[in-house]
C-alpha positions as CSV (number, residue, x, y, z in Angstrom):
1,M,5.9,10.6,-16.9
2,G,2.8,10.8,-14.6
3,F,-0.7,9.6,-14.9
4,G,-3.2,12.0,-16.3
5,I,-6.9,12.3,-15.3
6,G,-8.0,10.1,-18.2
7,E,-5.6,7.3,-17.3
8,I,-6.7,7.4,-13.6
9,V,-10.4,7.2,-14.6
10,L,-9.8,4.3,-16.9
11,I,-7.9,2.4,-14.3
12,G,-10.6,3.0,-11.7
13,F,-13.3,1.9,-14.2
14,G,-11.3,-1.3,-14.9
15,V,-11.0,-2.0,-11.2
16,L,-14.7,-1.4,-10.7
17,L,-15.5,-3.8,-13.5
18,I,-13.2,-6.5,-12.2
19,F,-14.0,-6.4,-8.4
20,G,-17.4,-4.9,-8.4
21,G,-18.8,-2.1,-6.2
22,K,-19.4,-4.2,-3.1
23,K,-15.8,-5.5,-2.8
24,L,-14.0,-2.2,-3.4
25,P,-14.2,-0.9,0.3
26,A,-12.8,-4.2,1.6
27,L,-10.1,-4.2,-1.0
28,G,-9.1,-0.6,-0.1
29,K,-9.0,-1.5,3.6
30,A,-6.9,-4.5,3.0
31,M,-4.4,-2.6,0.9
32,G,-4.2,0.2,3.5
33,E,-3.5,-2.3,6.3
34,S,-0.9,-4.0,4.1
35,I,0.9,-0.8,3.5
36,N,0.8,0.2,7.2
37,Q,2.2,-3.2,8.2
38,F,5.0,-2.9,5.7
39,K,6.0,0.6,7.0
40,K,5.8,-0.8,10.6
41,G,8.1,-3.7,9.6
42,M,10.5,-1.3,7.9
43,K,10.8,0.9,11.0
44,E,11.3,-2.1,13.3
45,D,14.0,-3.5,11.0
46,D,15.7,-0.1,11.0
47,N,15.5,0.2,14.8
48,S,17.0,-3.3,15.3
49,A,19.8,-2.6,12.8
50,Q,20.6,0.6,14.8
51,K,20.7,-1.4,18.1
52,I,23.1,-3.9,16.6
53,E,25.4,-1.2,15.4
54,K,25.5,0.4,18.9
55,K,26.4,-2.9,20.5
56,D,29.5,-3.3,18.2
């Protein structure tokens, strides 16, 4: 149950209408930074959990 080309184009057009062409690069950058911070936080949490397990 994936997205086809038509659905992706329709979603992209809707986003373009809502946010406008000038705000899309800033929106993409903010989303990318958020995802990177989330991944970094997950790695740090995983590393701290492993350190706690080794202490016990």
